[in-house]
C-alpha positions in Angstrom: -85.3 -6.7 -15.5 -84.3 -9.8 -14.6 -83.0 -11.1 -11.1 -79.8 -11.0 -12.2 -79.6 -7.7 -13.3 -81.3 -6.2 -10.7 -78.5 -8.3 -8.0 -75.0 -7.1 -9.6 -76.8 -3.5 -10.3 -76.6 -3.2 -6.2 -73.6 -5.1 -5.4 -72.4 -2.6 -7.9 -74.0 -0.3 -6.6 -72.6 -1.0 -2.7 -68.9 -1.1 -4.2 -69.0 2.2 -5.4 -70.6 3.5 -2.5 -67.7 1.7 0.2 -64.9 3.0 -2.4 -66.4 6.4 -2.7 -66.6 5.8 1.7 -63.1 4.8 1.4 -62.1 7.8 -0.6 -63.4 10.1 1.3 -61.7 9.1 4.3 -58.1 8.8 2.7 -58.7 12.3 1.6 -58.5 13.3 4.8 -55.5 15.6 6.1 -54.3 14.3 9.2 -55.5 16.3 11.7 -59.0 15.3 10.5 -58.2 12.1 10.0 -56.9 11.5 13.8 -60.0 13.7 15.2 -62.3 11.0 13.6 -60.3 7.9 14.8 -60.4 9.4 18.4 -64.2 10.3 18.3 -64.8 6.7 17.5 -62.8 5.8 20.1 -64.1 7.6 22.9 -67.1 6.5 22.0 -66.6 3.0 22.7 -64.8 3.6 25.2 -66.7 5.6 26.9 -69.7 2.8 26.6 -67.7 0.4 28.3 -66.3 3.1 31.3 -62.5 2.6 29.4 -61.8 6.1 28.6 -57.9 5.8 30.3 -56.9 3.4 27.6 -57.8 6.1 24.7 -54.1 5.9 23.7 -53.8 2.3 23.9 -56.1 1.0 22.0 -56.5 4.4 19.0 -54.4 2.1 16.7 -55.9 -1.0 16.8 -59.1 0.7 16.4 -57.4 2.9 12.7 -56.5 -0.6 11.5 -59.8 -2.2 12.5 -61.2 0.4 10.5 -58.4 -0.6 7.8 -59.8 -3.9 7.8 -63.9 -3.1 8.5 -63.9 -1.0 5.6 -62.1 -3.3 3.1 -64.3 -6.7 4.1 -67.3 -4.7 3.4 -65.7 -4.3 0.0 -64.2 -7.2 -0.7 -68.0 -9.0 0.0 -70.0 -6.8 -2.4 -67.1 -7.0 -4.7 -67.4 -10.6 -4.7 -70.5 -10.8 -4.8 -70.4 -8.5 -7.9 -67.8 -10.6 -9.6 -70.0 -14.4 -8.7 -72.6 -12.6 -10.3 -70.3 -11.8 -13.2 -69.0 -15.3 -13.7 -66.0 -16.3 -14.7 -63.8 -13.0 -16.6 -61.4 -13.8 -19.6 -63.9 -16.8 -21.5 -63.7 -18.2 -18.0 -60.4 -18.5 -17.3 -60.2 -16.3 -14.3 -62.8 -17.5 -11.2 -64.8 -14.8 -9.5 -62.6 -15.1 -6.2 -59.2 -14.3 -7.8 -60.6 -11.4 -9.8 -62.5 -10.2 -6.3 -58.8 -10.3 -5.1 -57.1 -8.5 -7.6 -59.7 -5.6 -7.7 -59.5 -5.0 -4.0 -55.5 -5.5 -3.8 -55.9 -2.7 -6.8 -57.6 -0.2 -4.9 -56.2 -0.6 -1.9 -52.6 -0.1 -3.4 -54.6 3.3 -5.3 -56.2 4.1 -1.8 -52.0 4.5 -0.4 -50.9 6.0 -3.3 -54.3 8.8 -3.2 -53.3 8.9 0.5 -49.1 10.2 -0.4 -50.7 13.2 -1.9 -53.0 14.2 1.3 -51.2 16.4 3.8 -49.7 14.6 6.6 -50.9 11.2 5.1 -48.5 8.8 4.4 -48.1 5.8 1.7 -48.2 2.4 3.4 -47.8 -1.4 1.8 -48.3 -2.7 5.1 -51.5 -0.8 5.0 -52.1 -2.2 1.4 -51.7 -5.7 2.9 -54.1 -4.8 5.9 -56.8 -4.0 3.1 -56.2 -7.0 1.1 -56.3 -9.5 4.7 -59.4 -7.6 5.5 -60.5 -8.2 1.5 -59.3 -11.5 1.1 -61.1 -12.9 4.5 -64.8 -11.8 3.4 -63.5 -13.2 0.1 -63.0 -16.6 1.7 -65.9 -16.3 4.2 -68.4 -16.2 1.1 -66.4 -18.9 -1.5 -67.3 -20.6 1.8 -70.7 -20.2 2.5 -71.5 -20.6 -1.3 -69.9 -23.8 -1.8 -71.3 -25.2 1.0 -74.7 -24.2 0.0 -74.0 -25.5 -3.5 -73.1 -28.5 -2.0 -76.4 -28.8 0.4 -78.7 -28.2 -3.2 -79.5 -24.7 -1.7 -81.8 -21.9 -3.5 -78.2 -19.9 -4.2 -77.4 -22.8 -7.0 -80.7 -23.0 -8.7 -80.1 -18.5 -8.7 -76.7 -19.3 -10.2 -77.7 -21.4 -13.0 -80.6 -19.1 -13.9 -78.1 -16.1 -13.8 -75.6 -18.7 -16.4 -78.6 -19.4 -18.8 -80.3 -15.4 -19.0 -76.0 -14.5 -19.4 -75.8 -16.4 -22.4 
């Protein structure tokens, strides 16, 4: 198996795992979701000896979870699309493909939540999820550009991958 196929396979598997994880969290009813959020928040605040701020920081932890999961999905899917290269005969660059992919998954996740008891569909969560993914995409794109300009190994791998695809 070539390096290109191995890396692509890893990126696809990581993306699928993250998508399944997001789906599982979204499938929890309101009570289960609240209980999970509260337990994570309580553990964090206990470590900092700040339990008295439990109510104040609950919404922040929930929104940070959205952002973080989609940051991870944005990173893995960006790597996947960079390995695949431009789609549509070179017309759609990988960062754009990754953003569209993540935006559509965030929207489908919110639609899914609409059908879960006690949960709701919120466009603001789609925007927050997309912001997490976009942050990862921009970070990865910036790092790749920096490595390319310095003549780093990633550039050599990219040229090898392109040659193998042809």
